[in-house]
MOPAC internal coordinates of N, CA, C and O (Angstrom, degrees):
PM7 1SCF
backbone

  N    0.0000 0     0.00 0     0.00 0    0    0    0
  C    1.4320 1     0.00 0     0.00 0    1    0    0
  C    1.5317 1   107.38 1     0.00 0    2    1    0
  O    1.2310 1   119.28 1    32.99 1    3    2    1
  N    1.3053 1   118.98 1  -147.01 1    3    2    1
  C    1.4562 1   121.06 1  -172.63 1    5    3    2
  C    1.5192 1   114.22 1   -78.56 1    6    5    3
  O    1.2310 1   120.81 1   -39.65 1    7    6    5
  N    1.3305 1   116.05 1   140.35 1    7    6    5
  C    1.4587 1   121.33 1   176.96 1    9    7    6
  C    1.5267 1   110.76 1  -121.69 1   10    9    7
  O    1.2310 1   120.24 1  -167.69 1   11   10    9
  N    1.3227 1   117.14 1    12.31 1   11   10    9
  C    1.4605 1   120.52 1  -177.87 1   13   11   10
  C    1.5233 1   110.57 1   -65.80 1   14   13   11
  O    1.2310 1   121.21 1   -46.93 1   15   14   13
  N    1.3244 1   115.29 1   133.07 1   15   14   13
  C    1.4655 1   123.92 1   178.13 1   17   15   14
  C    1.5272 1   112.52 1    59.73 1   18   17   15
  O    1.2310 1   120.43 1  -149.74 1   19   18   17
  N    1.3041 1   116.78 1    30.26 1   19   18   17
  C    1.4638 1   121.31 1   176.06 1   21   19   18
  C    1.5250 1   107.50 1  -121.69 1   22   21   19
  O    1.2310 1   120.84 1   -43.71 1   23   22   21
  N    1.3350 1   116.00 1   136.29 1   23   22   21
  C    1.4584 1   119.97 1  -169.66 1   25   23   22
  C    1.5211 1   114.72 1  -120.25 1   26   25   23
  O    1.2310 1   119.29 1   164.83 1   27   26   25
  N    1.3158 1   118.96 1   -15.17 1   27   26   25
  C    1.4590 1   121.04 1  -170.60 1   29   27   26
  C    1.5305 1   111.48 1  -107.49 1   30   29   27
  O    1.2310 1   120.20 1   -72.40 1   31   30   29
  N    1.3310 1   117.23 1   107.60 1   31   30   29
  C    1.4655 1   120.05 1  -177.94 1   33   31   30
  C    1.5269 1   113.73 1   -67.22 1   34   33   31
  O    1.2310 1   119.75 1   161.79 1   35   34   33
  N    1.3229 1   118.08 1   -18.21 1   35   34   33
  C    1.4679 1   119.32 1   179.83 1   37   35   34
  C    1.5258 1   111.89 1   -69.95 1   38   37   35
  O    1.2310 1   119.73 1   169.26 1   39   38   37
  N    1.3213 1   118.11 1   -10.74 1   39   38   37
  C    1.4612 1   121.52 1   176.50 1   41   39   38
  C    1.5324 1   112.63 1   -91.27 1   42   41   39
  O    1.2310 1   119.64 1  -179.75 1   43   42   41
  N    1.3135 1   118.29 1     0.25 1   43   42   41
  C    1.4623 1   120.84 1   178.66 1   45   43   42
  C    1.5231 1   110.02 1   -69.16 1   46   45   43
  O    1.2310 1   120.75 1   -43.99 1   47   46   45
  N    1.3203 1   116.17 1   136.01 1   47   46   45
  C    1.4607 1   122.68 1  -179.08 1   49   47   46
  C    1.5235 1   109.67 1  -136.71 1   50   49   47
  O    1.2310 1   120.91 1   -28.86 1   51   50   49
  N    1.3084 1   115.86 1   151.14 1   51   50   49
  C    1.4611 1   122.39 1   170.99 1   53   51   50
  C    1.5197 1   106.72 1  -112.84 1   54   53   51
  O    1.2310 1   120.66 1   -55.40 1   55   54   53
  N    1.3233 1   116.33 1   124.60 1   55   54   53
  C    1.4605 1   120.06 1  -179.95 1   57   55   54
  C    1.5190 1   109.50 1  -161.30 1   58   57   55
  O    1.2310 1   121.25 1     2.56 1   59   58   57
  N    1.3145 1   115.22 1  -177.44 1   59   58   57
  C    1.4504 1   121.23 1   176.04 1   61   59   58
  C    1.5338 1   108.41 1   -72.01 1   62   61   59
  O    1.2310 1   120.44 1   -33.74 1   63   62   61
  N    1.3112 1   116.76 1   146.26 1   63   62   61
  C    1.4626 1   122.04 1  -179.03 1   65   63   62
  C    1.5221 1   111.84 1   -54.54 1   66   65   63
  O    1.2310 1   120.56 1   144.05 1   67   66   65
  N    1.3239 1   116.54 1   -35.95 1   67   66   65
  C    1.4566 1   120.45 1  -176.68 1   69   67   66
  C    1.5297 1   112.77 1   -77.31 1   70   69   67
  O    1.2310 1   119.70 1   177.74 1   71   70   69
  N    1.3227 1   118.18 1    -2.26 1   71   70   69
  C    1.4673 1   122.63 1   178.09 1   73   71   70
  C    1.5284 1   112.33 1  -105.76 1   74   73   71
  O    1.2310 1   119.52 1  -178.53 1   75   74   73
  N    1.3173 1   118.53 1     1.47 1   75   74   73
  C    1.4651 1   121.64 1  -175.70 1   77   75   74
  C    1.5245 1   111.62 1   -74.95 1   78   77   75
  O    1.2310 1   120.96 1   -26.71 1   79   78   77
  N    1.3315 1   115.78 1   153.29 1   79   78   77
  C    1.4687 1   122.89 1   177.30 1   81   79   78
  C    1.5258 1   109.42 1  -137.85 1   82   81   79
  O    1.2310 1   120.67 1   -24.62 1   83   82   81
  N    1.3194 1   116.32 1   155.38 1   83   82   81
  C    1.4714 1   123.35 1   175.79 1   85   83   82
  C    1.5237 1   113.85 1    57.80 1   86   85   83
  O    1.2310 1   120.04 1  -145.16 1   87   86   85
  N    1.3200 1   117.54 1    34.84 1   87   86   85
  C    1.4547 1   120.50 1  -178.93 1   89   87   86
  C    1.5268 1   109.34 1  -138.08 1   90   89   87
  O    1.2310 1   119.90 1   -76.57 1   91   90   89
  N    1.3418 1   117.79 1   103.43 1   91   90   89
  C    1.4641 1   120.31 1  -178.22 1   93   91   90
  C    1.5316 1   113.70 1   -60.70 1   94   93   91
  O    1.2310 1   119.95 1   145.76 1   95   94   93
  N    1.3217 1   117.71 1   -34.24 1   95   94   93
  C    1.4650 1   119.69 1   179.29 1   97   95   94
  C    1.5279 1   110.20 1   -66.23 1   98   97   95
  O    1.2310 1   120.20 1   143.64 1   99   98   97
  N    1.3289 1   117.23 1   -36.36 1   99   98   97
  C    1.4687 1   120.35 1   177.84 1  101   99   98
  C    1.5197 1   111.10 1   -62.31 1  102  101   99
  O    1.2310 1   120.51 1   141.80 1  103  102  101
  N    1.3243 1   116.62 1   -38.20 1  103  102  101
  C    1.4644 1   120.13 1   178.68 1  105  103  102
  C    1.5294 1   110.49 1   -60.08 1  106  105  103
  O    1.2310 1   120.53 1   135.46 1  107  106  105
  N    1.3330 1   116.58 1   -44.54 1  107  106  105
  C    1.4614 1   120.98 1   179.13 1  109  107  106
  C    1.5333 1   109.94 1   -65.70 1  110  109  107
  O    1.2310 1   120.69 1   137.34 1  111  110  109
  N    1.3327 1   116.28 1   -42.66 1  111  110  109
  C    1.4688 1   120.07 1  -179.97 1  113  111  110
  C    1.5254 1   111.58 1   -64.18 1  114  113  111
  O    1.2310 1   119.89 1   140.41 1  115  114  113
  N    1.3413 1   117.82 1   -39.59 1  115  114  113
  C    1.4767 1   120.86 1   177.29 1  117  115  114
  C    1.5164 1   110.52 1   -58.56 1  118  117  115
  O    1.2310 1   120.81 1   135.65 1  119  118  117
  N    1.3284 1   116.06 1   -44.35 1  119  118  117
  C    1.4650 1   120.65 1   179.84 1  121  119  118
  C    1.5276 1   110.54 1   -61.29 1  122  121  119
  O    1.2310 1   120.51 1   134.26 1  123  122  121
  N    1.3268 1   116.63 1   -45.74 1  123  122  121
  C    1.4607 1   120.75 1  -179.68 1  125  123  122
  C    1.5364 1   111.51 1   -66.58 1  126  125  123
  O    1.2310 1   120.37 1   141.34 1  127  126  125
  N    1.3210 1   116.90 1   -38.66 1  127  126  125
  C    1.4669 1   120.23 1   179.29 1  129  127  126
  C    1.5252 1   110.67 1   -66.31 1  130  129  127
  O    1.2310 1   120.05 1   141.61 1  131  130  129
  N    1.3265 1   117.50 1   -38.39 1  131  130  129
  C    1.4744 1   119.99 1   176.78 1  133  131  130
  C    1.5159 1   110.53 1   -61.77 1  134  133  131
  O    1.2310 1   120.51 1   138.01 1  135  134  133
  N    1.3388 1   116.64 1   -41.99 1  135  134  133
  C    1.4695 1   120.71 1   178.47 1  137  135  134
  C    1.5214 1   111.39 1   -59.01 1  138  137  135
  O    1.2310 1   120.92 1   142.12 1  139  138  137
  N    1.3371 1   115.85 1   -37.88 1  139  138  137
  C    1.4637 1   120.97 1  -175.11 1  141  139  138
  C    1.5283 1   113.41 1   -92.94 1  142  141  139
  O    1.2310 1   120.49 1  -179.63 1  143  142  141
  N    1.3174 1   116.68 1     0.37 1  143  142  141
  C    1.4565 1   120.80 1   177.23 1  145  143  142
  C    1.5226 1   114.27 1    78.44 1  146  145  143
  O    1.2310 1   119.67 1  -159.88 1  147  146  145
  N    1.3216 1   118.23 1    20.12 1  147  146  145
  C    1.4672 1   121.93 1   178.36 1  149  147  146
  C    1.5184 1   107.71 1   -84.86 1  150  149  147
  O    1.2310 1   120.48 1   -62.68 1  151  150  149
  N    1.3309 1   116.69 1   117.32 1  151  150  149
  C    1.4642 1   120.88 1  -174.40 1  153  151  150
  C    1.5276 1   113.18 1   -94.51 1  154  153  151
  O    1.2310 1   119.44 1   153.46 1  155  154  153
  N    1.3236 1   118.67 1   -26.54 1  155  154  153
  C    1.4663 1   122.27 1  -179.46 1  157  155  154
  C    1.5261 1   108.99 1  -139.44 1  158  157  155
  O    1.2310 1   121.47 1   -45.20 1  159  158  157
  N    1.3243 1   114.80 1   134.80 1  159  158  157
  C    1.4603 1   120.70 1   176.27 1  161  159  158
  C    1.5121 1   107.59 1  -150.51 1  162  161  159
  O    1.2310 1   120.46 1   -61.24 1  163  162  161
  N    1.3169 1   116.73 1   118.76 1  163  162  161
  C    1.4622 1   121.97 1  -178.81 1  165  163  162
  C    1.5244 1   108.39 1   -80.42 1  166  165  163
  O    1.2310 1   120.20 1   -51.80 1  167  166  165
  N    1.3321 1   117.22 1   128.20 1  167  166  165
  C    1.4647 1   122.22 1  -177.98 1  169  167  166
  C    1.5252 1   110.50 1  -135.56 1  170  169  167
  O    1.2310 1   121.00 1   -17.24 1  171  170  169
  N    1.3183 1   115.69 1   162.76 1  171  170  169
  C    1.4633 1   122.74 1   170.73 1  173  171  170
  C    1.5196 1   106.00 1  -111.21 1  174  173  171
  O    1.2310 1   120.62 1   -48.31 1  175  174  173
  N    1.3323 1   116.41 1   131.69 1  175  174  173
  C    1.4547 1   121.30 1  -178.18 1  177  175  174
  C    1.5229 1   109.11 1  -147.31 1  178  177  175
  O    1.2310 1   120.87 1   -10.00 1  179  178  177
  N    1.3177 1   115.94 1   170.00 1  179  178  177
  C    1.4597 1   121.54 1   175.75 1  181  179  178
  C    1.5172 1   108.51 1  -112.30 1  182  181  179
  O    1.2310 1   120.44 1   -53.00 1  183  182  181
  N    1.3356 1   116.76 1   127.00 1  183  182  181
  C    1.4638 1   120.34 1   178.96 1  185  183  182
  C    1.5304 1   111.36 1   -88.06 1  186  185  183
  O    1.2310 1   120.29 1  -171.72 1  187  186  185
  N    1.3218 1   117.06 1     8.28 1  187  186  185
  C    1.4666 1   122.50 1   177.75 1  189  187  186
  C    1.5325 1   110.18 1   -72.30 1  190  189  187
  O    1.2310 1   120.58 1   -35.68 1  191  190  189
  N    1.3297 1   116.49 1   144.32 1  191  190  189
  C    1.4639 1   120.54 1   172.70 1  193  191  190
  C    1.5295 1   107.90 1   -70.50 1  194  193  191
  O    1.2310 1   119.12 1   -45.01 1  195  194  193
  N    1.3418 1   119.28 1   134.99 1  195  194  193
  C    1.4656 1   120.46 1   178.45 1  197  195  194
  C    1.5279 1   111.25 1   -61.51 1  198  197  195
  O    1.2310 1   120.97 1   -33.61 1  199  198  197
  N    1.3191 1   115.75 1   146.39 1  199  198  197
  C    1.4622 1   121.65 1   176.65 1  201  199  198
  C    1.5287 1   107.70 1   -69.70 1  202  201  199
  O    1.2310 1   119.79 1   -52.25 1  203  202  201
  N    1.3415 1   118.01 1   127.75 1  203  202  201
  C    1.4648 1   118.74 1   179.89 1  205  203  202
  C    1.5280 1   110.66 1   -67.94 1  206  205  203
  O    1.2310 1   121.05 1   -41.52 1  207  206  205
  N    1.3220 1   115.60 1   138.48 1  207  206  205
  C    1.4658 1   120.64 1   178.66 1  209  207  206
  C    1.5225 1   108.62 1  -121.51 1  210  209  207
  O    1.2310 1   120.13 1   -36.17 1  211  210  209
  N    1.3428 1   117.36 1   143.83 1  211  210  209
  C    1.4628 1   119.44 1   179.92 1  213  211  210
  C    1.5304 1   111.15 1   -68.98 1  214  213  211
  O    1.2310 1   121.10 1   -34.00 1  215  214  213
  N    1.3258 1   115.49 1   146.00 1  215  214  213
  C    1.4627 1   121.90 1   177.86 1  217  215  214
  C    1.5217 1   107.60 1  -112.00 1  218  217  215
  O    1.2310 1   120.69 1   -46.63 1  219  218  217
  N    1.3062 1   116.29 1   133.37 1  219  218  217
  C    1.4525 1   121.35 1   179.71 1  221  219  218
  C    1.5267 1   109.46 1   -65.68 1  222  221  219
  O    1.2310 1   120.25 1   -48.22 1  223  222  221
  N    1.3338 1   117.13 1   131.78 1  223  222  221
  C    1.4662 1   121.85 1  -179.45 1  225  223  222
  C    1.5152 1   110.61 1   -61.54 1  226  225  223
  O    1.2310 1   120.75 1   -44.24 1  227  226  225
  N    1.3142 1   116.17 1   135.76 1  227  226  225
  C    1.4603 1   121.56 1   174.88 1  229  227  226
  C    1.5125 1   114.89 1    75.74 1  230  229  227
  O    1.2310 1   119.63 1  -173.78 1  231  230  229
  N    1.3101 1   118.30 1     6.22 1  231  230  229
  C    1.4654 1   120.31 1   179.88 1  233  231  230
  C    1.5234 1   109.55 1   -72.96 1  234  233  231
  O    1.2310 1   120.17 1   -41.24 1  235  234  233
  N    1.3454 1   117.28 1   138.76 1  235  234  233
  C    1.4681 1   118.61 1   175.56 1  237  235  234
  C    1.5275 1   110.32 1   -63.79 1  238  237  235
  O    1.2310 1   120.53 1   -23.42 1  239  238  237
  N    1.3276 1   116.59 1   156.58 1  239  238  237
  C    1.4646 1   121.74 1  -175.12 1  241  239  238
  C    1.5333 1   112.24 1   -54.05 1  242  241  239
  O    1.2310 1   119.93 1   142.78 1  243  242  241
  N    1.3160 1   117.74 1   -37.22 1  243  242  241
  C    1.4665 1   120.81 1  -177.86 1  245  243  242
  C    1.5305 1   112.77 1   -67.52 1  246  245  243
  O    1.2310 1   120.14 1   161.71 1  247  246  245
  N    1.3329 1   117.35 1   -18.29 1  247  246  245
  C    1.4636 1   121.04 1  -178.91 1  249  247  246
  C    1.5250 1   113.10 1  -107.15 1  250  249  247
  O    1.2310 1   119.45 1  -171.67 1  251  250  249
  N    1.3228 1   118.66 1     8.33 1  251  250  249
  C    1.4586 1   121.95 1  -177.02 1  253  251  250
  C    1.5165 1   113.78 1   -83.46 1  254  253  251
  O    1.2310 1   119.79 1   170.34 1  255  254  253
  N    1.2869 1   118.01 1    -9.66 1  255  254  253
  C    1.4581 1   120.93 1  -173.55 1  257  255  254
  C    1.5254 1   111.41 1   -80.56 1  258  257  255
  O    1.2310 1   120.85 1   -69.89 1  259  258  257
  N    1.3169 1   115.98 1   110.11 1  259  258  257
  C    1.4600 1   122.21 1   173.93 1  261  259  258
  C    1.5238 1   108.37 1  -109.93 1  262  261  259
  O    1.2310 1   120.38 1  -127.88 1  263  262  261
  N    1.3024 1   116.87 1    52.12 1  263  262  261
  C    1.4562 1   120.58 1  -178.32 1  265  263  262
  C    1.5147 1   109.50 1   -82.10 1  266  265  263
  O    1.2310 1   121.15 1   -45.86 1  267  266  265
  N    1.3057 1   115.40 1   134.14 1  267  266  265
  C    1.4439 1   120.38 1   176.40 1  269  267  266
  C    1.5153 1   108.75 1  -141.64 1  270  269  267
  O    1.2310 1   120.65 1   -30.38 1  271  270  269
  N    1.3056 1   116.36 1   149.62 1  271  270  269
  C    1.4516 1   121.00 1  -179.92 1  273  271  270
  C    1.5196 1   108.94 1  -119.32 1  274  273  271
  O    1.2310 1   120.39 1   -49.21 1  275  274  273
  N    1.3186 1   116.87 1   130.79 1  275  274  273
  C    1.4653 1   120.69 1   176.05 1  277  275  274
  C    1.5245 1   108.40 1   -62.67 1  278  277  275
  O    1.2310 1   120.31 1   -40.13 1  279  278  277
  N    1.3102 1   117.02 1   139.87 1  279  278  277
  C    1.4598 1   121.79 1  -172.10 1  281  279  278
  C    1.5262 1   114.06 1   -60.78 1  282  281  279
  O    1.2310 1   119.73 1   156.57 1  283  282  281
  N    1.3223 1   118.13 1   -23.43 1  283  282  281
  C    1.4645 1   120.53 1  -177.09 1  285  283  282
  C    1.5256 1   113.10 1   -89.58 1  286  285  283
  O    1.2310 1   119.27 1   167.19 1  287  286  285
  N    1.3400 1   119.00 1   -12.81 1  287  286  285
  C    1.4623 1   120.69 1  -175.96 1  289  287  286
  C    1.5323 1   113.84 1   -72.01 1  290  289  287
  O    1.2310 1   118.25 1   130.71 1  291  290  289
  N    1.3432 1   120.93 1   -49.29 1  291  290  289
  C    1.4696 1   119.27 1  -179.51 1  293  291  290
  C    1.5352 1   114.19 1   -58.25 1  294  293  291
  O    1.2310 1   118.90 1   137.16 1  295  294  293
  N    1.3603 1   119.70 1   -42.84 1  295  294  293
  C    1.4661 1   117.78 1   177.93 1  297  295  294
  C    1.5271 1   112.72 1   -64.32 1  298  297  295
  O    1.2310 1   120.18 1   142.43 1  299  298  297
  N    1.3341 1   117.27 1   -37.57 1  299  298  297
  C    1.4651 1   119.74 1   178.60 1  301  299  298
  C    1.5248 1   110.93 1   -64.82 1  302  301  299
  O    1.2310 1   120.79 1   138.33 1  303  302  301
  N    1.3205 1   116.10 1   -41.67 1  303  302  301
  C    1.4636 1   119.53 1   178.56 1  305  303  302
  C    1.5250 1   110.31 1   -65.51 1  306  305  303
  O    1.2310 1   120.28 1   141.36 1  307  306  305
  N    1.3168 1   117.06 1   -38.64 1  307  306  305
  C    1.4637 1   121.00 1   177.17 1  309  307  306
  C    1.5179 1   112.06 1   -62.51 1  310  309  307
  O    1.2310 1   120.57 1   138.93 1  311  310  309
  N    1.3329 1   116.51 1   -41.07 1  311  310  309
  C    1.4662 1   120.74 1   177.66 1  313  311  310
  C    1.5250 1   110.80 1   -63.36 1  314  313  311
  O    1.2310 1   120.65 1   139.90 1  315  314  313
  N    1.3288 1   116.36 1   -40.10 1  315  314  313
  C    1.4683 1   119.83 1   179.15 1  317  315  314
  C    1.5267 1   110.99 1   -66.45 1  318  317  315
  O    1.2310 1   120.18 1   139.65 1  319  318  317
  N    1.3311 1   117.26 1   -40.35 1  319  318  317
  C    1.4624 1   120.84 1   177.79 1  321  319  318
  C    1.5237 1   110.21 1   -62.97 1  322  321  319
  O    1.2310 1   120.61 1   135.92 1  323  322  321
  N    1.3337 1   116.44 1   -44.08 1  323  322  321
  C    1.4629 1   120.62 1   178.76 1  325  323  322
  C    1.5252 1   110.85 1   -61.15 1  326  325  323
  O    1.2310 1   120.20 1   135.96 1  327  326  325
  N    1.3258 1   117.23 1   -44.04 1  327  326  325
  C    1.4645 1   121.22 1  -179.91 1  329  327  326
  C    1.5269 1   110.65 1   -63.26 1  330  329  327
  O    1.2310 1   120.02 1   135.55 1  331  330  329
  N    1.3263 1   117.57 1   -44.45 1  331  330  329
  C    1.4683 1   121.35 1   178.44 1  333  331  330
  C    1.5222 1   110.80 1   -60.71 1  334  333  331
  O    1.2310 1   120.65 1   137.25 1  335  334  333
  N    1.3226 1   116.37 1   -42.75 1  335  334  333
  C    1.4684 1   121.01 1  -179.10 1  337  335  334
  C    1.5186 1   111.05 1   -64.48 1  338  337  335
  O    1.2310 1   120.19 1   132.99 1  339  338  337
  N    1.3372 1   117.24 1   -47.01 1  339  338  337
  C    1.4639 1   120.64 1  -179.38 1  341  339  338
  C    1.5258 1   111.62 1   -63.78 1  342  341  339
  O    1.2310 1   120.27 1   139.29 1  343  342  341
  N    1.3369 1   117.09 1   -40.71 1  343  342  341
  C    1.4684 1   119.66 1   177.90 1  345  343  342
  C    1.5243 1   111.14 1   -64.11 1  346  345  343
  O    1.2310 1   120.52 1   140.83 1  347  346  345
  N    1.3227 1   116.61 1   -39.17 1  347  346  345
  C    1.4653 1   119.64 1   179.26 1  349  347  346
  C    1.5203 1   111.45 1   -67.03 1  350  349  347
  O    1.2310 1   120.25 1   138.73 1  351  350  349
  N    1.3179 1   117.13 1   -41.27 1  351  350  349
  C    1.4662 1   120.67 1   179.78 1  353  351  350
  C    1.5215 1   110.76 1   -65.81 1  354  353  351
  O    1.2310 1   120.49 1   137.81 1  355  354  353
  N    1.3371 1   116.66 1   -42.19 1  355  354  353
  C    1.4666 1   121.15 1  -176.42 1  357  355  354
  C    1.5288 1   112.94 1   -85.06 1  358  357  355
  O    1.2310 1   120.08 1   172.79 1  359  358  357
  N    1.3370 1   117.46 1    -7.21 1  359  358  357
  C    1.4680 1   121.74 1  -177.52 1  361  359  358
  C    1.5210 1   111.54 1    54.77 1  362  361  359
  O    1.2310 1   120.88 1  -135.90 1  363  362  361
  N    1.3398 1   115.93 1    44.10 1  363  362  361
  C    1.4580 1   121.46 1   177.16 1  365  363  362
  C    1.5211 1   109.00 1  -131.16 1  366  365  363
  O    1.2310 1   121.36 1    -8.49 1  367  366  365
  N    1.3018 1   115.00 1   171.51 1  367  366  365
  C    1.4486 1   120.08 1   176.91 1  369  367  366
  C    1.5024 1   111.43 1   107.34 1  370  369  367
  O    1.2310 1   121.60 1    -0.50 1  371  370  369
  N    1.2779 1   114.53 1   179.50 1  371  370  369
  C    1.4558 1   120.96 1  -178.93 1  373  371  370
  C    1.5146 1   110.05 1   -89.84 1  374  373  371
  O    1.2310 1   120.70 1  -103.52 1  375  374  373
  N    1.3020 1   116.27 1    76.48 1  375  374  373
  C    1.4578 1   119.80 1   175.66 1  377  375  374
  C    1.5136 1   107.75 1   -79.74 1  378  377  375
  O    1.2310 1   119.83 1   -60.34 1  379  378  377
  N    1.3424 1   117.94 1   119.66 1  379  378  377
  C    1.4542 1   119.30 1  -179.12 1  381  379  378
  C    1.5283 1   110.80 1   -68.07 1  382  381  379
  O    1.2310 1   121.16 1   -31.85 1  383  382  381
  N    1.3237 1   115.39 1   148.15 1  383  382  381
  C    1.4560 1   119.08 1   175.12 1  385  383  382
  C    1.5215 1   108.28 1   -69.06 1  386  385  383
  O    1.2310 1   120.57 1   -10.99 1  387  386  385
  N    1.3041 1   116.51 1   169.01 1  387  386  385
  C    1.4576 1   120.90 1  -175.88 1  389  387  386
  C    1.5321 1   111.90 1   -58.36 1  390  389  387
  O    1.2310 1   119.95 1   133.75 1  391  390  389
  N    1.3319 1   117.71 1   -46.25 1  391  390  389
  C    1.4635 1   119.10 1  -178.09 1  393  391  390
  C    1.5185 1   111.20 1   -70.11 1  394  393  391
  O    1.2310 1   119.64 1   145.61 1  395  394  393
  N    1.3559 1   118.30 1   -34.39 1  395  394  393
  C    1.4688 1   120.45 1   176.73 1  397  395  394
  C    1.5269 1   110.28 1   -65.43 1  398  397  395
  O    1.2310 1   120.92 1   137.89 1  399  398  397
  N    1.3256 1   115.84 1   -42.11 1  399  398  397
  C    1.4575 1   120.95 1  -179.94 1  401  399  398
  C    1.5372 1   110.46 1   -59.44 1  402  401  399
  O    1.2310 1   120.49 1   134.58 1  403  402  401
  N    1.3278 1   116.68 1   -45.42 1  403  402  401
  C    1.4604 1   120.39 1   179.15 1  405  403  402
  C    1.5241 1   111.01 1   -64.59 1  406  405  403
  O    1.2310 1   120.42 1   138.69 1  407  406  405
  N    1.3296 1   116.80 1   -41.31 1  407  406  405
  C    1.4560 1   120.87 1   179.79 1  409  407  406
  C    1.5293 1   110.80 1   -63.74 1  410  409  407
  O    1.2310 1   120.30 1   131.35 1  411  410  409
  N    1.3463 1   117.04 1   -48.65 1  411  410  409
  C    1.4612 1   120.41 1   179.66 1  413  411  410
  C    1.5292 1   110.45 1   -60.71 1  414  413  411
  O    1.2310 1   120.26 1   139.88 1  415  414  413
  N    1.3150 1   117.11 1   -40.12 1  415  414  413
  C    1.4606 1   120.80 1  -179.88 1  417  415  414
  C    1.5170 1   111.08 1   -62.61 1  418  417  415
  O    1.2310 1   120.48 1   137.69 1  419  418  417
  N    1.3454 1   116.69 1   -42.31 1  419  418  417
  C    1.4647 1   119.52 1   179.00 1  421  419  418
  C    1.5265 1   110.82 1   -64.63 1  422  421  419
  O    1.2310 1   120.53 1   139.68 1  423  422  421
  N    1.3268 1   116.60 1   -40.32 1  423  422  421
  C    1.4646 1   120.37 1   179.15 1  425  423  422
  C    1.5273 1   110.38 1   -64.42 1  426  425  423
  O    1.2310 1   120.06 1   133.15 1  427  426  425
  N    1.3350 1   117.50 1   -46.85 1  427  426  425
  C    1.4609 1   121.06 1   179.85 1  429  427  426
  C    1.5270 1   110.90 1   -60.80 1  430  429  427
  O    1.2310 1   120.11 1   138.51 1  431  430  429
  N    1.3282 1   117.40 1   -41.49 1  431  430  429
  C    1.4603 1   120.34 1   179.19 1  433  431  430
  C    1.5235 1   110.92 1   -64.59 1  434  433  431
  O    1.2310 1   120.22 1   139.00 1  435  434  433
  N    1.3305 1   117.18 1   -41.00 1  435  434  433
  C    1.4634 1   120.89 1   179.79 1  437  435  434
  C    1.5238 1   110.90 1   -64.79 1  438  437  435
  O    1.2310 1   120.32 1   136.89 1  439  438  437
  N    1.3184 1   117.00 1   -43.11 1  439  438  437
  C    1.4670 1   120.94 1   179.17 1  441  439  438
  C    1.5217 1   110.07 1   -66.27 1  442  441  439
  O    1.2310 1   120.59 1   134.88 1  443  442  441
  N    1.3349 1   116.47 1   -45.12 1  443  442  441
  C    1.4590 1   120.39 1  -177.27 1  445  443  442
  C    1.5206 1   111.99 1   -67.02 1  446  445  443
  O    1.2310 1   120.04 1   149.31 1  447  446  445
  N    1.3210 1   117.53 1   -30.69 1  447  446  445
  C    1.4652 1   119.62 1  -179.36 1  449  447  446
  C    1.5238 1   112.37 1   -81.16 1  450  449  447
  O    1.2310 1   120.05 1   174.84 1  451  450  449
  N    1.3323 1   117.51 1    -5.16 1  451  450  449
  C    1.4553 1   121.03 1   177.97 1  453  451  450
  C    1.5094 1   113.33 1    91.41 1  454  453  451
  O    1.2310 1   120.44 1  -173.13 1  455  454  453
  N    1.3357 1   116.77 1     6.87 1  455  454  453
  C    1.4585 1   119.93 1   179.31 1  457  455  454
  C    1.5263 1   110.35 1   -63.28 1  458  457  455
  O    1.2310 1   120.43 1   140.56 1  459  458  457
  N    1.3370 1   116.78 1   -39.44 1  459  458  457
  C    1.4596 1   122.08 1   175.66 1  461  459  458
  C    1.5150 1   107.58 1  -109.25 1  462  461  459
  O    1.2310 1   120.35 1   -47.48 1  463  462  461
  N    1.3263 1   116.94 1   132.52 1  463  462  461
  C    1.4562 1   120.62 1   176.87 1  465  463  462
  C    1.5277 1   108.77 1   -75.95 1  466  465  463
  O    1.2310 1   119.86 1   -40.67 1  467  466  465
  N    1.3279 1   117.87 1   139.33 1  467  466  465
  C    1.4645 1   118.88 1   178.84 1  469  467  466
  C    1.5216 1   111.53 1   -67.18 1  470  469  467
  O    1.2310 1   121.04 1   -29.43 1  471  470  469
  N    1.3043 1   115.62 1   150.57 1  471  470  469
  C    1.4559 1   121.16 1   178.54 1  473  471  470
  C    1.5123 1   109.66 1   -77.79 1  474  473  471
  O    1.2310 1   120.39 1   -42.53 1  475  474  473
  N    1.3028 1   116.85 1   137.47 1  475  474  473
  C    1.4669 1   121.30 1   177.57 1  477  475  474
  C    1.5119 1   106.92 1  -112.47 1  478  477  475
  O    1.2310 1   120.95 1   -56.05 1  479  478  477
  N    1.3216 1   115.79 1   123.95 1  479  478  477
  C    1.4714 1   120.09 1   179.01 1  481  479  478
  C    1.5067 1   110.40 1  -101.98 1  482  481  479
  O    1.2310 1   120.10 1   180.00 1  483  482  481

């Protein structure tokens, strides 16, 4: 999904579209998928909060977008998509069980929403 204004690759996750957090493009995609009856779609997204960017005063809405993507994020996301696809085709890898998947999703959502403060080393 979207990597604009996100800098930390360790926040990249692969999950179902309906489990994503902190990604405006995912919100739009969820709406479109509901319209089309798509119930499951595996995606790669970043649960990191976007870096705030200054907006020029008085700029019209069409010119307010200062979205930028770090040069290393799209290739990393592409590698993750390729890995997910190959594992799915070959039926190998560490596919979490249903209850593990739900548990990990709840933990990721809690961390991404700021419920748990990140550890600083």
